[in-house]
C-alpha positions in Angstrom: -135.3 97.8 -37.8 -138.9 97.4 -36.7 -139.7 95.0 -33.9 -142.9 93.1 -34.4 -144.5 90.9 -31.9 -147.2 88.4 -32.6 -150.4 88.5 -30.5 -149.4 85.2 -28.9 -146.2 86.7 -27.7 -147.9 89.8 -26.4 -150.4 87.7 -24.5 -147.7 85.4 -23.1 -145.8 88.5 -21.9 -148.9 90.1 -20.4 -149.6 86.9 -18.4 -146.0 86.3 -17.4 -145.2 89.8 -15.9 -148.0 89.8 -13.2 -147.2 86.2 -12.3 -143.5 87.2 -11.8 -144.5 90.1 -9.6 -146.9 87.9 -7.5 -144.1 85.3 -7.0 -141.6 87.9 -6.1 -144.0 89.8 -3.8 -145.1 86.5 -2.2 -141.5 85.6 -1.4 -140.9 89.1 0.1 -144.0 88.9 2.3 -143.3 85.3 3.4 -139.8 86.4 4.6 -141.3 89.4 6.4 -144.3 87.4 7.8 -145.4 88.8 11.2 -145.8 85.1 12.3 -142.0 84.8 12.3 -141.7 87.2 15.3 -140.1 86.2 18.5 -142.4 84.9 21.3 -143.7 87.5 23.8 -141.6 88.2 26.9 -142.9 87.4 30.4 -143.5 91.1 31.0 -145.6 91.4 27.8 -147.6 88.3 28.7 -148.4 89.6 32.1 -149.4 93.0 30.7 -151.7 91.3 28.1 -153.3 89.1 30.8 -154.0 92.1 32.9 -155.5 93.9 29.9 -157.6 90.9 28.7 -159.3 88.7 31.3 -161.2 85.7 29.8 -164.5 85.5 31.5 -166.5 83.2 29.2 -165.8 81.0 26.1 -167.4 78.3 24.0 -166.3 76.7 20.7 -167.3 79.8 18.7 -166.6 82.9 20.8 -165.0 84.2 23.9 -165.8 87.1 26.2 -163.0 89.2 27.7 -163.2 91.9 30.4 -161.0 94.9 29.5 -160.5 98.4 30.9 -163.0 99.6 28.4 -165.7 97.1 29.3 -166.4 93.6 27.8 -165.2 92.4 24.4 -166.7 89.6 22.4 -164.3 87.9 20.0 -164.3 85.0 17.5 -161.5 83.4 15.5 -160.0 86.2 13.4 -160.9 89.0 15.8 -158.1 91.5 16.7 -156.9 92.0 20.3 -155.1 95.3 20.1 -151.9 94.4 21.8 -152.1 90.6 21.8 -152.7 90.0 18.1 -155.4 88.2 16.1 -157.4 85.3 17.7 -156.3 82.1 16.0 -157.9 79.5 18.2 -160.6 79.0 20.9 -160.3 75.6 22.4 -161.1 73.5 25.4 -157.9 72.2 27.0 -157.9 70.1 30.2 -161.4 71.2 31.0 -160.7 74.9 30.7 -161.2 77.2 27.7 -158.2 78.9 26.2 -157.9 81.6 23.5 -154.6 81.8 21.5 -153.4 84.6 19.2 -151.0 84.8 16.3 -148.5 86.7 18.4 -148.1 83.7 20.8 -150.4 84.8 23.6 -152.7 82.3 25.3 -155.5 83.3 27.7 -157.0 80.7 30.0 -160.4 80.8 31.5 
């Protein structure tokens, strides 16, 4: 018995398989999202604050003093141990920088 597929069925199958993979992969990555990590401990926060000292910020960028010198960051920049910068905001008259790992640095 010879199995024949019409071109419509082949196209539908070709479209369905990648979509199924993307949905399955998206479910897998959302369950393993790094944003679901526990909040940093007090020791980790103190170590990060010692490593990154906020010396200047405005609505677009922030400048940190580190052991290697100064570091200019914007939203999306990576701080090696503290995560990716998600927000630079003025709060209660002081600038703060927040990361996706739960760290907040105040100026």
